[in-house]
N, C-alpha and C positions, 0 to 999 in steps of 0.2 A: 512486185510482179514485173516491174519495168525491165529488169535485167534478166528475168527468167527466159531461157532459150525457148522460142516459140514452138519448135518441133517437139522438144521434150515436154512442153506443157500440153500440147495436143495429144501426146502419147501417155500422159499421166505419169511421167518419169520424175523421180527425185534424183539428186546428184550429190556426190561428195567429192570435194576438190581440196588439194593442198597447194598453196603457192609459196614460193621462196622469194624473198625480197631483201635487197640491201636497204640500209637506213642512212639518210643524209643528216647533216648537222641540225636541220630544222625538224627532224623526226618524220619526214616524208619518206614514203617507200619509193624505191627506184629499182630498175632492172629486174622486175618481177618475172618469174617463169612458173609454169605449172609443173609440179613434181609428182602429182597424183591426180587422176581424174577417173571417176567411176559413175556412170558408164562413160566410155570413151566415145569420141566423135558425135556427141549430142549437143555440143556448144557450151557445156558448163565451164570448161577451162577458160574460154574467151570471156564468158560472163564474169567470172571471178577476177580476171585481169582488168576488166572494165571497172570493177568496184575498188581495186587497190588504191587509186588516187584519193579516195575518200578516207582512207585509214591514216592514222598518225601514231607515232610512238612518242613516249616521253623522251626528252633529250638525255635524261639520265635514268638508270634503273633505281630501284628503291635503296640499293646499297651504294649509290653514288657513282656507278660506272657509266661512262658516256655510251650512248647507244649508237652514235655516229660511227659509220664504218662496219657496224655489225650486220648480221643477217637475222631474219625472223621467218619462221614457218607459220603460215596462217591456214588452219583448216576451216573450210566453209561448207555448209550444207544448204542445198536448195531443196525445199520441201513444199509440195503443194498442200493446201488445206484439204483435209479429209472430211467427207460429209457423212 
């Protein structure tokens, strides 16, 4: 709940976001941007970008292709617990 946008939380809103990021040699995400945000202007995009540094990619895919220099789309959902 730490990254959940406060205004959205007060309103009981859930959010769906997709970020697009590059991948460096260590599998870290870089140069991330929001490519989809629903609902818009509720802070979900910024929250997703704040989480991106915690994500890592494997240096190689299962087929042995290096992930460095590639791009990855990551869908994220913010959902409040329902009572």
